[in-house]
N, C-alpha and C positions, 0 to 999 in steps of 0.2 A: 154269642157268636162273634168271633174275632174279626175285626175289620181288615180287609185286604191291604197289604202294604202298597203304598203309592210311591211311584218313582219320583225322585227329587230331581228337579231341573238343575242344570249347571248354574253356578252362581254368576249373575251378570257382572260384566266388567265395569268396575267403577273407577272414576278418575278423581278420587279425593285428593285433597291438598297434601296428604302425607305420602303420596305415591309419586315415584319418578315419572311414570307413564301418565300423561295428561289426558289424552284422547286419541283413539286409534287413528281416526281420520286426520286429526291435526298432526300427529307424529308422521304419518305418511306424507303429508304436505311438506313438512320440514325436511324429511328425507329426500323428496323429489327436488326441492329447491337446493339442498346441499349438493346433490349430484350434479345439478345443472350448473351451479357456481364452480364446481371443480372442472366441469367440461369447459367453462369459460376460460379458466386458467390455461388449459391446453390450447384452446383456440387462439388465445391472445399471443402465445408463442408462435403459432403456425401462420397467423394472418400477416400478410405483407402490406396490406392497404391500411394506412394510418386512420382514415375515416371509419373504416369498418371496425378497427380496433377501438375507436372512440365509442361506437355503439355498444360494444361488449363492456367497456369500462362503465358507461352510463347505466346499463342494466345491472351491473354488479353493485353499483351504489344503491339501486332499489333493493336488491337482495340483502345487502348489508343492513339497510334500515329494517327489513323484516326480521333478520336474525337478531338485531339489537332489541326489537320489540319482544322476540321470543325469549331472549335472556332476561329482560325485565319481568315478563310474565312468570317465568320459572322462579326468579328470585323472590318476588313478592308473594307467590303462591306456596313457596316452600314452608314447612313447619318452622325451620330455623334457617335464616339466611346464611349463617356460617356453615351449616351442614350442607347446603346446596353448593355454596361457592367453593368449599374445600372438599367435602366428602364426595359430592357428586361431580366434582371438577367443573363447577360453573365458571371458573376463571378461563377455561378453554372456550366456553361459549362466548365469553366477553371478547377474548382475543380474536376468535373466528368471525365476530361481528364487525370488526374494523376493516375498512376498505384499503388495507395496506398489503402490498404484495408479499411482504415478509411473513405475515401471519395467516394468510388465506389457507395455507396447507392444514391448519388446525380444524378446518371444516370437515376433514376426514373423521375427526372425533365425533361429530354430530351423526355422520353416517353409521359409524360403528355402534354408537349408543342406541340409535333408533332400531337398527337391525337386531341388537341384543334384546331390547324391550319387546319387539314384535315376536321374536322367537319364543320368548317366555310366555307370551299370551297364548300362542297355539293357533292353528288354522281355524278350528271351529269357533272359538270365542272371537277371533279376529273378524270372521265373516258375519257372525251374529251382531257384533258391535257396529260394523259398517251398515248392515241392513237396518238396525235399530236407529241409527243416526244418519239415514240416507239423505236427508235434506241438507244437513251441514256438510256431509261428504260431497254431495253434488256441487255445493257452493265452492268448496275448496278446490275441487277438480276444475271448475270453470275459471277460478282465479289463476290457477297454475297454468292452464292452457292459454289464457289470455297473456300472461307474462312470456310464455314460450313464443307465442305468435308475434308479440311485440318485438322481442329480441331478434329472433331468427328471420322473421319477415323483413324487419328493417335492415339487417345485415345483408340479406340476400338481394333485396331490391336495390340497395346502394351499390353492392358489388357489380351489379349488372348495369345500372343507369349511370354510374359515375364516368363511364367511358363513352357514353353516347354524345355525339357532337352537339346536339340541340337538347340535351337532357336538362331537366330542372330539379332533379334530385341529386345534388352534388356533394352533400356533406352529411354528417351524422344527424344534425338537427333536422334537416329536410326529411331524411329517411324515417326518423322516429315520429315526426309530426305526421307524415303521410300515412304511416302504418296505424298510428293511434286513431286518427280521424276516420280511417277506413274500417278498422275493427269496430269502432263505436257507431258505424253506419251513418256518420255525419257527412263526410265527404265534401269538404269545402271546394275542392277543385283547383286550389292554388298550386298544389304539387301533384304530379301525376307521372306515371311511366310513359316513355315514348317508344321503347323497344318492344318487340314481340315477347321476348323472354320476360321483361319487366311487367308487361301487361298480364302474362300468364301467372306470375307471382301475385299480382294485384287481384286477379280473379280468385285465387286460392285464399288470400287474406279476407276478401269480401265474403266469400262463402262460409268460411269458418267463423268469421266475426258475427254474421247473422245468427248462426247456430248458438254461439256462446252467449250473446246478449239476449237471445230468446229464452235460453235456459235461465239466465240471471233474472230476467223479468218475471218468469214463472215462479222462481223461488221467492222473490220479493212479494209478489201478489199472494202467494200461499202463506208467507209469514205474517202479512197484515190481515188476511181473512181468517186463518185458522186460529182459534183461541189458544193462548199459551198454556202449557201443562204446568201444574203445580209441582213442587218438589216431591210430594208424596206420590203423585202420579208417575213421575219419572223414575222413582225407585221401584215402583211396582211393575214397571213396564216389562222387566225381564223375568220376574219371579211371581207375578200376580196369579197366573194359572196354577202354579204349584202350591201357593199359599191357599188358594181357594179349594183345591182338592184335599189338602191336609185338613182344613176346617170342616169340610163335608164328611171326611172320614171320622173325625172326632165326634161330630154330631151323630153319625150313624152308630158309633160305638156306645155313646151315652143313651141313645134310644133303645138299643138292644139290651143294655143293662137295666134300664127302667122297665122294659117289657118283661124281663125275667123276674124282677121283683114283684110286679103286679101279678104275674102268673102264679108265683109261690103263695102270695097273700090270698088269692082266689081259689087255691086248691089245685091249680093246674101246674104240672111239672114244668120247669124251665126248659127252654130250647136246648136240644142236644142230649136230653135224657129220655129214656124209654117211658112210656105212659103206663 
């Protein structure tokens, strides 16, 4: 009796060193940062307040450090450094990592590349990969939202408070310090908004900050409590069920063949034949 055909599960998305796509969640994180940094360029031209512009420039330095780390990661993870630097245009990654106004436009290349890679993955494999790596995906989302809150919260509260007669958030350093200690729920109290609009922004920063750091704390607790998976377990995560079904089908086929042989040897006709 022939074994029924078993459907094969789609091949899990792998991020091996030989592939340009590293990790779906990580690529989305780099895409979001690249778009944010491009928005910063536009805001830098539109902003009239020098101190608010200093906030944007300071955060752009943070993004540049992340992009430089991304370049180093891709360079050392590539099968050949020359192939990445020239074939995959890694030199554009390097230029876009520099905090120089003349080369920031090259960050468009990062956006185009990540969109191309994600389109090649397809929606189904994209969502499968995000669900399979939901812990790391959540961590990257928290980091991105924290950076967004630090930048735009600082710029907004500074734009409001800098004109207050008795305000104490009067420059980019004050605004970044206030937003950071508020997001981290420390709240030293040495810098605080005095206007109603500034306090409303402060309430938003505090509320979102509590949620972000609660999520981060949960992730860290889960990372320490949950035992780490081995490499074999990680590779079986996407196709383990399909492999198990295939092995069971093969065992069933061999048992049927053995049963037919025993039936012939004992004088009983094999299955599938008339008695």
